[in-house]
Structure formats: structure tokens, C-alpha cells
Backbone as XML, in Angstrom:
<?xml version="1.0"?>
<chain id="A" units="angstrom">
  <residue number="1" name="MET">
    <atom name="N" x="-34.904" y="63.464" z="22.430"/>
    <atom name="CA" x="-35.879" y="63.608" z="21.379"/>
    <atom name="C" x="-35.238" y="63.128" z="20.080"/>
  </residue>
  <residue number="2" name="VAL">
    <atom name="N" x="-36.015" y="62.408" z="19.303"/>
    <atom name="CA" x="-35.561" y="61.927" z="18.005"/>
    <atom name="C" x="-36.302" y="62.710" z="16.928"/>
  </residue>
  <residue number="3" name="ILE">
    <atom name="N" x="-35.566" y="63.121" z="15.916"/>
    <atom name="CA" x="-36.153" y="63.839" z="14.785"/>
    <atom name="C" x="-35.847" y="63.020" z="13.538"/>
  </residue>
  <residue number="4" name="ILE">
    <atom name="N" x="-36.887" y="62.656" z="12.816"/>
    <atom name="CA" x="-36.716" y="61.886" z="11.585"/>
    <atom name="C" x="-37.106" y="62.781" z="10.418"/>
  </residue>
  <residue number="5" name="CYS">
    <atom name="N" x="-36.188" y="62.904" z="9.478"/>
    <atom name="CA" x="-36.388" y="63.784" z="8.321"/>
    <atom name="C" x="-36.476" y="62.941" z="7.053"/>
  </residue>
  <residue number="6" name="PHE">
    <atom name="N" x="-37.475" y="63.221" z="6.262"/>
    <atom name="CA" x="-37.675" y="62.539" z="4.988"/>
    <atom name="C" x="-37.537" y="63.568" z="3.877"/>
  </residue>
  <residue number="7" name="SER">
    <atom name="N" x="-36.861" y="63.205" z="2.803"/>
    <atom name="CA" x="-36.830" y="64.091" z="1.642"/>
    <atom name="C" x="-36.894" y="63.246" z="0.378"/>
  </residue>
  <residue number="8" name="ASP">
    <atom name="N" x="-37.488" y="63.821" z="-0.645"/>
    <atom name="CA" x="-37.682" y="63.141" z="-1.922"/>
    <atom name="C" x="-37.347" y="64.102" z="-3.048"/>
  </residue>
  <residue number="9" name="TYR">
    <atom name="N" x="-36.762" y="63.566" z="-4.120"/>
    <atom name="CA" x="-36.472" y="64.401" z="-5.285"/>
    <atom name="C" x="-36.294" y="63.508" z="-6.512"/>
  </residue>
  <residue number="10" name="PRO">
    <atom name="N" x="-36.591" y="64.052" z="-7.681"/>
    <atom name="CA" x="-36.478" y="63.261" z="-8.906"/>
    <atom name="C" x="-35.014" y="63.080" z="-9.324"/>
  </residue>
  <residue number="11" name="ILE">
    <atom name="N" x="-34.784" y="62.104" z="-10.156"/>
    <atom name="CA" x="-33.437" y="61.800" z="-10.646"/>
    <atom name="C" x="-32.791" y="63.029" z="-11.278"/>
  </residue>
  <residue number="12" name="GLN">
    <atom name="N" x="-33.578" y="63.847" z="-11.977"/>
    <atom name="CA" x="-33.045" y="65.026" z="-12.652"/>
    <atom name="C" x="-32.445" y="66.040" z="-11.676"/>
  </residue>
  <residue number="13" name="SER">
    <atom name="N" x="-32.795" y="65.972" z="-10.412"/>
    <atom name="CA" x="-32.322" y="66.948" z="-9.425"/>
    <atom name="C" x="-31.157" y="66.444" z="-8.576"/>
  </residue>
  <residue number="14" name="VAL">
    <atom name="N" x="-30.653" y="65.249" z="-8.850"/>
    <atom name="CA" x="-29.593" y="64.660" z="-8.023"/>
    <atom name="C" x="-28.359" y="65.555" z="-7.953"/>
  </residue>
  <residue number="15" name="LYS">
    <atom name="N" x="-27.902" y="66.068" z="-9.073"/>
    <atom name="CA" x="-26.686" y="66.898" z="-9.070"/>
    <atom name="C" x="-26.873" y="68.154" z="-8.231"/>
  </residue>
  <residue number="16" name="GLU">
    <atom name="N" x="-28.015" y="68.802" z="-8.357"/>
    <atom name="CA" x="-28.260" y="70.034" z="-7.601"/>
    <atom name="C" x="-28.404" y="69.742" z="-6.108"/>
  </residue>
  <residue number="17" name="VAL">
    <atom name="N" x="-29.090" y="68.665" z="-5.759"/>
    <atom name="CA" x="-29.237" y="68.297" z="-4.347"/>
    <atom name="C" x="-27.860" y="67.990" z="-3.751"/>
  </residue>
  <residue number="18" name="THR">
    <atom name="N" x="-27.046" y="67.237" z="-4.466"/>
    <atom name="CA" x="-25.702" y="66.903" z="-3.984"/>
    <atom name="C" x="-24.860" y="68.156" z="-3.799"/>
  </residue>
  <residue number="19" name="LYS">
    <atom name="N" x="-24.911" y="69.055" z="-4.763"/>
    <atom name="CA" x="-24.152" y="70.308" z="-4.684"/>
    <atom name="C" x="-24.554" y="71.103" z="-3.445"/>
  </residue>
  <residue number="20" name="ARG">
    <atom name="N" x="-25.839" y="71.258" z="-3.244"/>
    <atom name="CA" x="-26.317" y="72.046" z="-2.099"/>
    <atom name="C" x="-26.013" y="71.359" z="-0.773"/>
  </residue>
  <residue number="21" name="PHE">
    <atom name="N" x="-26.097" y="70.038" z="-0.762"/>
    <atom name="CA" x="-25.781" y="69.303" z="0.462"/>
    <atom name="C" x="-24.332" y="69.552" z="0.873"/>
  </residue>
  <residue number="22" name="MET">
    <atom name="N" x="-23.437" y="69.562" z="-0.099"/>
    <atom name="CA" x="-22.017" y="69.779" z="0.187"/>
    <atom name="C" x="-21.747" y="71.200" z="0.685"/>
  </residue>
  <residue number="23" name="GLU">
    <atom name="N" x="-22.615" y="72.132" z="0.369"/>
    <atom name="CA" x="-22.449" y="73.533" z="0.785"/>
    <atom name="C" x="-23.053" y="73.831" z="2.161"/>
  </residue>
  <residue number="24" name="LEU">
    <atom name="N" x="-23.841" y="72.912" z="2.692"/>
    <atom name="CA" x="-24.526" y="73.167" z="3.964"/>
    <atom name="C" x="-23.537" y="73.324" z="5.114"/>
  </residue>
  <residue number="25" name="PRO">
    <atom name="N" x="-23.795" y="74.294" z="5.995"/>
    <atom name="CA" x="-22.983" y="74.350" z="7.221"/>
    <atom name="C" x="-23.364" y="73.177" z="8.130"/>
  </residue>
  <residue number="26" name="ARG">
    <atom name="N" x="-22.451" y="72.803" z="9.005"/>
    <atom name="CA" x="-22.740" y="71.719" z="9.950"/>
    <atom name="C" x="-23.875" y="72.127" z="10.880"/>
  </residue>
  <residue number="27" name="LEU">
    <atom name="N" x="-24.640" y="71.140" z="11.295"/>
    <atom name="CA" x="-25.665" y="71.392" z="12.307"/>
    <atom name="C" x="-24.967" y="71.651" z="13.644"/>
  </residue>
  <residue number="28" name="PRO">
    <atom name="N" x="-25.636" y="72.326" z="14.571"/>
    <atom name="CA" x="-25.027" y="72.575" z="15.883"/>
    <atom name="C" x="-24.627" y="71.259" z="16.568"/>
  </residue>
  <residue number="29" name="ASP">
    <atom name="N" x="-23.641" y="71.342" z="17.446"/>
    <atom name="CA" x="-23.133" y="70.151" z="18.132"/>
    <atom name="C" x="-24.195" y="69.409" z="18.938"/>
  </residue>
  <residue number="30" name="PHE">
    <atom name="N" x="-25.235" y="70.119" z="19.382"/>
    <atom name="CA" x="-26.261" y="69.449" z="20.189"/>
    <atom name="C" x="-27.235" y="68.627" z="19.343"/>
  </residue>
  <residue number="31" name="VAL">
    <atom name="N" x="-27.103" y="68.675" z="18.017"/>
    <atom name="CA" x="-27.889" y="67.823" z="17.119"/>
    <atom name="C" x="-26.965" y="66.693" z="16.665"/>
  </residue>
  <residue number="32" name="LYS">
    <atom name="N" x="-27.290" y="65.490" z="17.070"/>
    <atom name="CA" x="-26.449" y="64.326" z="16.774"/>
    <atom name="C" x="-27.067" y="63.494" z="15.657"/>
  </residue>
  <residue number="33" name="GLY">
    <atom name="N" x="-26.279" y="63.229" z="14.620"/>
    <atom name="CA" x="-26.730" y="62.370" z="13.539"/>
    <atom name="C" x="-26.647" y="60.908" z="13.945"/>
  </residue>
  <residue number="34" name="LYS">
    <atom name="N" x="-27.723" y="60.169" z="13.779"/>
    <atom name="CA" x="-27.756" y="58.747" z="14.125"/>
    <atom name="C" x="-27.745" y="57.862" z="12.890"/>
  </residue>
  <residue number="35" name="GLY">
    <atom name="N" x="-27.946" y="58.444" z="11.725"/>
    <atom name="CA" x="-27.919" y="57.671" z="10.491"/>
    <atom name="C" x="-28.612" y="58.409" z="9.368"/>
  </residue>
  <residue number="36" name="SER">
    <atom name="N" x="-28.097" y="58.207" z="8.171"/>
    <atom name="CA" x="-28.685" y="58.809" z="6.981"/>
    <atom name="C" x="-28.758" y="57.714" z="5.922"/>
  </residue>
  <residue number="37" name="TYR">
    <atom name="N" x="-29.928" y="57.556" z="5.326"/>
    <atom name="CA" x="-30.161" y="56.457" z="4.405"/>
    <atom name="C" x="-30.812" y="56.977" z="3.125"/>
  </residue>
  <residue number="38" name="VAL">
    <atom name="N" x="-30.439" y="56.360" z="2.012"/>
    <atom name="CA" x="-30.970" y="56.759" z="0.708"/>
    <atom name="C" x="-31.422" y="55.504" z="-0.031"/>
  </residue>
  <residue number="39" name="TYR">
    <atom name="N" x="-32.565" y="55.604" z="-0.689"/>
    <atom name="CA" x="-32.996" y="54.535" z="-1.579"/>
    <atom name="C" x="-33.685" y="55.167" z="-2.781"/>
  </residue>
  <residue number="40" name="SER">
    <atom name="N" x="-33.772" y="54.413" z="-3.861"/>
    <atom name="CA" x="-34.424" y="54.942" z="-5.061"/>
    <atom name="C" x="-35.621" y="54.074" z="-5.416"/>
  </residue>
  <residue number="41" name="THR">
    <atom name="N" x="-36.565" y="54.710" z="-6.088"/>
    <atom name="CA" x="-37.756" y="54.024" z="-6.561"/>
    <atom name="C" x="-37.874" y="54.306" z="-8.054"/>
  </residue>
  <residue number="42" name="THR">
    <atom name="N" x="-37.986" y="53.255" z="-8.849"/>
    <atom name="CA" x="-38.094" y="53.413" z="-10.291"/>
    <atom name="C" x="-39.254" y="54.332" z="-10.638"/>
  </residue>
  <residue number="43" name="GLY">
    <atom name="N" x="-38.984" y="55.330" z="-11.446"/>
    <atom name="CA" x="-40.015" y="56.254" z="-11.887"/>
    <atom name="C" x="-40.305" y="57.383" z="-10.917"/>
  </residue>
  <residue number="44" name="GLU">
    <atom name="N" x="-39.787" y="57.307" z="-9.693"/>
    <atom name="CA" x="-40.049" y="58.352" z="-8.704"/>
    <atom name="C" x="-38.809" y="59.161" z="-8.359"/>
  </residue>
  <residue number="45" name="GLY">
    <atom name="N" x="-37.666" y="58.518" z="-8.274"/>
    <atom name="CA" x="-36.445" y="59.223" z="-7.904"/>
    <atom name="C" x="-35.872" y="58.717" z="-6.599"/>
  </residue>
  <residue number="46" name="TYR">
    <atom name="N" x="-35.276" y="59.634" z="-5.858"/>
    <atom name="CA" x="-34.566" y="59.278" z="-4.631"/>
    <atom name="C" x="-35.335" y="59.696" z="-3.388"/>
  </residue>
  <residue number="47" name="HIS">
    <atom name="N" x="-35.136" y="58.924" z="-2.338"/>
    <atom name="CA" x="-35.774" y="59.165" z="-1.049"/>
    <atom name="C" x="-34.685" y="59.086" z="0.015"/>
  </residue>
  <residue number="48" name="ASN">
    <atom name="N" x="-34.599" y="60.092" z="0.847"/>
    <atom name="CA" x="-33.617" y="60.126" z="1.935"/>
    <atom name="C" x="-34.341" y="60.072" z="3.269"/>
  </residue>
  <residue number="49" name="ILE">
    <atom name="N" x="-33.725" y="59.394" z="4.210"/>
    <atom name="CA" x="-34.210" y="59.374" z="5.589"/>
    <atom name="C" x="-33.014" y="59.706" z="6.472"/>
  </residue>
  <residue number="50" name="ALA">
    <atom name="N" x="-33.138" y="60.743" z="7.280"/>
    <atom name="CA" x="-32.086" y="61.115" z="8.226"/>
    <atom name="C" x="-32.655" y="61.006" z="9.634"/>
  </residue>
  <residue number="51" name="ILE">
    <atom name="N" x="-31.911" y="60.358" z="10.507"/>
    <atom name="CA" x="-32.332" y="60.209" z="11.898"/>
    <atom name="C" x="-31.386" y="61.035" z="12.757"/>
  </residue>
  <residue number="52" name="LEU">
    <atom name="N" x="-31.955" y="61.970" z="13.490"/>
    <atom name="CA" x="-31.183" y="62.893" z="14.318"/>
    <atom name="C" x="-31.688" y="62.824" z="15.752"/>
  </residue>
  <residue number="53" name="GLU">
    <atom name="N" x="-30.853" y="63.266" z="16.672"/>
    <atom name="CA" x="-31.231" y="63.242" z="18.078"/>
    <atom name="C" x="-30.765" y="64.531" z="18.745"/>
  </residue>
  <residue number="54" name="ALA">
    <atom name="N" x="-31.568" y="65.024" z="19.679"/>
    <atom name="CA" x="-31.214" y="66.219" z="20.449"/>
    <atom name="C" x="-31.841" y="66.108" z="21.831"/>
  </residue>
  <residue number="55" name="GLU">
    <atom name="N" x="-31.228" y="66.768" z="22.788"/>
    <atom name="CA" x="-31.797" y="66.807" z="24.136"/>
    <atom name="C" x="-33.124" y="67.561" z="24.094"/>
  </residue>
  <residue number="56" name="ASP">
    <atom name="N" x="-34.058" y="67.144" z="24.915"/>
    <atom name="CA" x="-35.363" y="67.805" z="24.970"/>
    <atom name="C" x="-35.239" y="69.298" z="25.260"/>
  </residue>
  <residue number="57" name="THR">
    <atom name="N" x="-34.251" y="69.671" z="26.065"/>
    <atom name="CA" x="-34.074" y="71.084" z="26.428"/>
    <atom name="C" x="-33.650" y="71.936" z="25.237"/>
  </residue>
  <residue number="58" name="LYS">
    <atom name="N" x="-33.184" y="71.291" z="24.177"/>
    <atom name="CA" x="-32.747" y="72.002" z="22.970"/>
    <atom name="C" x="-33.697" y="71.757" z="21.795"/>
  </residue>
  <residue number="59" name="ALA">
    <atom name="N" x="-34.902" y="71.292" z="22.086"/>
    <atom name="CA" x="-35.845" y="70.886" z="21.040"/>
    <atom name="C" x="-36.112" y="71.988" z="20.022"/>
  </residue>
  <residue number="60" name="LYS">
    <atom name="N" x="-36.461" y="73.169" z="20.480"/>
    <atom name="CA" x="-36.786" y="74.250" z="19.547"/>
    <atom name="C" x="-35.568" y="74.641" z="18.720"/>
  </residue>
  <residue number="61" name="GLU">
    <atom name="N" x="-34.423" y="74.787" z="19.365"/>
    <atom name="CA" x="-33.212" y="75.161" z="18.639"/>
    <atom name="C" x="-32.837" y="74.096" z="17.604"/>
  </residue>
  <residue number="62" name="ALA">
    <atom name="N" x="-32.979" y="72.828" z="17.973"/>
    <atom name="CA" x="-32.668" y="71.739" z="17.048"/>
    <atom name="C" x="-33.614" y="71.764" z="15.853"/>
  </residue>
  <residue number="63" name="PHE">
    <atom name="N" x="-34.912" y="71.883" z="16.124"/>
    <atom name="CA" x="-35.900" y="71.908" z="15.044"/>
    <atom name="C" x="-35.646" y="73.090" z="14.111"/>
  </residue>
  <residue number="64" name="ASP">
    <atom name="N" x="-35.348" y="74.253" z="14.675"/>
    <atom name="CA" x="-35.071" y="75.441" z="13.858"/>
    <atom name="C" x="-33.844" y="75.240" z="12.973"/>
  </residue>
  <residue number="65" name="ALA">
    <atom name="N" x="-32.766" y="74.681" z="13.524"/>
    <atom name="CA" x="-31.534" y="74.469" z="12.759"/>
    <atom name="C" x="-31.751" y="73.467" z="11.627"/>
  </residue>
  <residue number="66" name="ILE">
    <atom name="N" x="-32.485" y="72.406" z="11.915"/>
    <atom name="CA" x="-32.752" y="71.384" z="10.903"/>
    <atom name="C" x="-33.646" y="71.947" z="9.803"/>
  </residue>
  <residue number="67" name="THR">
    <atom name="N" x="-34.684" y="72.673" z="10.187"/>
    <atom name="CA" x="-35.580" y="73.285" z="9.200"/>
    <atom name="C" x="-34.812" y="74.249" z="8.307"/>
  </residue>
  <residue number="68" name="LYS">
    <atom name="N" x="-33.951" y="75.050" z="8.890"/>
    <atom name="CA" x="-33.149" y="76.003" z="8.109"/>
    <atom name="C" x="-32.299" y="75.267" z="7.071"/>
  </residue>
  <residue number="69" name="ALA">
    <atom name="N" x="-31.740" y="74.132" z="7.443"/>
    <atom name="CA" x="-30.942" y="73.346" z="6.495"/>
    <atom name="C" x="-31.803" y="72.837" z="5.341"/>
  </residue>
  <residue number="70" name="TYR">
    <atom name="N" x="-32.989" y="72.328" z="5.645"/>
    <atom name="CA" x="-33.856" y="71.799" z="4.591"/>
    <atom name="C" x="-34.408" y="72.894" z="3.685"/>
  </residue>
  <residue number="71" name="LEU">
    <atom name="N" x="-34.575" y="74.084" z="4.199"/>
    <atom name="CA" x="-35.051" y="75.192" z="3.364"/>
    <atom name="C" x="-34.058" y="75.534" z="2.260"/>
  </residue>
  <residue number="72" name="HIS">
    <atom name="N" x="-32.808" y="75.149" z="2.444"/>
    <atom name="CA" x="-31.762" y="75.380" z="1.439"/>
    <atom name="C" x="-32.085" y="74.667" z="0.115"/>
  </residue>
  <residue number="73" name="PHE">
    <atom name="N" x="-32.939" y="73.657" z="0.169"/>
    <atom name="CA" x="-33.268" y="72.847" z="-1.011"/>
    <atom name="C" x="-34.629" y="73.185" z="-1.619"/>
  </residue>
  <residue number="74" name="LEU">
    <atom name="N" x="-35.350" y="74.088" z="-1.009"/>
    <atom name="CA" x="-36.752" y="74.312" z="-1.350"/>
    <atom name="C" x="-37.007" y="74.625" z="-2.824"/>
  </residue>
  <residue number="75" name="ASP">
    <atom name="N" x="-36.095" y="75.340" z="-3.482"/>
    <atom name="CA" x="-36.337" y="75.687" z="-4.885"/>
    <atom name="C" x="-35.729" y="74.693" z="-5.881"/>
  </residue>
  <residue number="76" name="VAL">
    <atom name="N" x="-35.234" y="73.551" z="-5.391"/>
    <atom name="CA" x="-34.760" y="72.501" z="-6.296"/>
    <atom name="C" x="-35.995" y="71.842" z="-6.908"/>
  </residue>
  <residue number="77" name="PRO">
    <atom name="N" x="-36.063" y="71.733" z="-8.238"/>
    <atom name="CA" x="-37.244" y="71.153" z="-8.881"/>
    <atom name="C" x="-37.596" y="69.759" z="-8.346"/>
  </residue>
  <residue number="78" name="GLY">
    <atom name="N" x="-38.837" y="69.618" z="-7.893"/>
    <atom name="CA" x="-39.349" y="68.339" z="-7.431"/>
    <atom name="C" x="-38.948" y="67.939" z="-6.023"/>
  </residue>
  <residue number="79" name="TYR">
    <atom name="N" x="-38.214" y="68.802" z="-5.315"/>
    <atom name="CA" x="-37.738" y="68.462" z="-3.967"/>
    <atom name="C" x="-38.844" y="68.687" z="-2.944"/>
  </residue>
  <residue number="80" name="SER">
    <atom name="N" x="-38.996" y="67.747" z="-2.033"/>
    <atom name="CA" x="-39.931" y="67.930" z="-0.921"/>
    <atom name="C" x="-39.315" y="67.314" z="0.331"/>
  </residue>
  <residue number="81" name="TYR">
    <atom name="N" x="-39.751" y="67.807" z="1.489"/>
    <atom name="CA" x="-39.234" y="67.259" z="2.737"/>
    <atom name="C" x="-40.318" y="67.248" z="3.801"/>
  </residue>
  <residue number="82" name="ASP">
    <atom name="N" x="-40.079" y="66.442" z="4.826"/>
    <atom name="CA" x="-40.989" y="66.322" z="5.962"/>
    <atom name="C" x="-40.126" y="66.067" z="7.192"/>
  </residue>
  <residue number="83" name="ILE">
    <atom name="N" x="-40.287" y="66.879" z="8.223"/>
    <atom name="CA" x="-39.518" y="66.741" z="9.457"/>
    <atom name="C" x="-40.485" y="66.322" z="10.556"/>
  </residue>
  <residue number="84" name="ARG">
    <atom name="N" x="-40.167" y="65.228" z="11.230"/>
    <atom name="CA" x="-41.062" y="64.712" z="12.273"/>
    <atom name="C" x="-40.325" y="64.570" z="13.599"/>
  </residue>
  <residue number="85" name="VAL">
    <atom name="N" x="-40.880" y="65.192" z="14.619"/>
    <atom name="CA" x="-40.356" y="65.056" z="15.976"/>
    <atom name="C" x="-41.033" y="63.839" z="16.593"/>
  </residue>
  <residue number="86" name="CYS">
    <atom name="N" x="-40.235" y="62.906" z="17.082"/>
    <atom name="CA" x="-40.770" y="61.646" z="17.597"/>
    <atom name="C" x="-40.430" y="61.475" z="19.073"/>
  </residue>
  <residue number="87" name="TYR">
    <atom name="N" x="-41.329" y="60.822" z="19.769"/>
    <atom name="CA" x="-41.141" y="60.515" z="21.183"/>
    <atom name="C" x="-40.970" y="59.014" z="21.355"/>
  </residue>
  <residue number="88" name="LYS">
    <atom name="N" x="-40.280" y="58.615" z="22.415"/>
    <atom name="CA" x="-40.257" y="57.206" z="22.781"/>
    <atom name="C" x="-41.672" y="56.844" z="23.219"/>
  </residue>
  <residue number="89" name="ALA">
    <atom name="N" x="-42.028" y="55.581" z="23.087"/>
    <atom name="CA" x="-43.396" y="55.152" z="23.398"/>
    <atom name="C" x="-43.812" y="55.571" z="24.805"/>
  </residue>
  <residue number="90" name="GLY">
    <atom name="N" x="-42.949" y="55.390" z="25.779"/>
    <atom name="CA" x="-43.273" y="55.763" z="27.156"/>
    <atom name="C" x="-43.529" y="57.245" z="27.309"/>
  </residue>
  <residue number="91" name="GLU">
    <atom name="N" x="-42.753" y="58.062" z="26.610"/>
    <atom name="CA" x="-42.939" y="59.514" z="26.659"/>
    <atom name="C" x="-44.271" y="59.910" z="26.035"/>
  </residue>
  <residue number="92" name="ALA">
    <atom name="N" x="-44.610" y="59.281" z="24.924"/>
    <atom name="CA" x="-45.875" y="59.589" z="24.251"/>
    <atom name="C" x="-47.064" y="59.200" z="25.125"/>
  </residue>
  <residue number="93" name="ILE">
    <atom name="N" x="-46.971" y="58.051" z="25.773"/>
    <atom name="CA" x="-48.057" y="57.609" z="26.653"/>
    <atom name="C" x="-48.231" y="58.581" z="27.805"/>
  </residue>
  <residue number="94" name="ALA">
    <atom name="N" x="-47.120" y="59.048" z="28.365"/>
    <atom name="CA" x="-47.186" y="60.014" z="29.469"/>
    <atom name="C" x="-47.865" y="61.308" z="29.030"/>
  </residue>
  <residue number="95" name="LEU">
    <atom name="N" x="-47.629" y="61.733" z="27.800"/>
    <atom name="CA" x="-48.265" y="62.948" z="27.284"/>
    <atom name="C" x="-49.771" y="62.778" z="27.131"/>
  </residue>
  <residue number="96" name="MET">
    <atom name="N" x="-50.189" y="61.571" z="26.772"/>
    <atom name="CA" x="-51.607" y="61.314" z="26.533"/>
    <atom name="C" x="-52.392" y="61.065" z="27.812"/>
  </residue>
  <residue number="97" name="ALA">
    <atom name="N" x="-51.692" y="60.759" z="28.891"/>
    <atom name="CA" x="-52.372" y="60.414" z="30.152"/>
    <atom name="C" x="-52.914" y="61.641" z="30.843"/>
  </residue>
</chain>
């Protein structure tokens, strides 16, 4: 299972987001990081995309651990996040059949 996480925050919150990120405990070993990317948009701030992977048998535990990490940022001014569980195309088709 692939989990793609999006987060956005204004330029004014960069220091606080960085501070909190450095304080986060590591995710469990069964959650594998596949890449983390950051880009900025003039007038909007920063946008992060994190791509994570976990075995299907650990789906709930992985989602819970990731959500708990993102909740650490919830009271940062202007911070928002979105966590999406994604399936491979073949898996999604099988679910719809």
C-alpha cells in the first residue's frame, strides 16, 4: 500500500514546522519512506509531498502512526495536511469488480 501525504503552510510558519519536524519520533519500521519533496509557491508558501509505503497487513497501524505524526503540526498557523491511501491500478480495478 502506498500512502501519499500532502501538507501546506505559509512562509511565516517555516521555523515552527521545521522545529516540530525535528522533534518527531521516527515512524515504525514497517512504514517505509520512498521520498519527501518540497516546493514553494509565490504568495502561498510551502507545499510538502511525502510518499510512504507499508504492507497491506499493517495498513491501519501505518495510517494511525502517520496521522499521529501530522497531528503534531495541527496548531501551527496556516498548516494543513491531507493523507491519501493509494492502490496500484490493478488492485483498484479488482476492488471495483
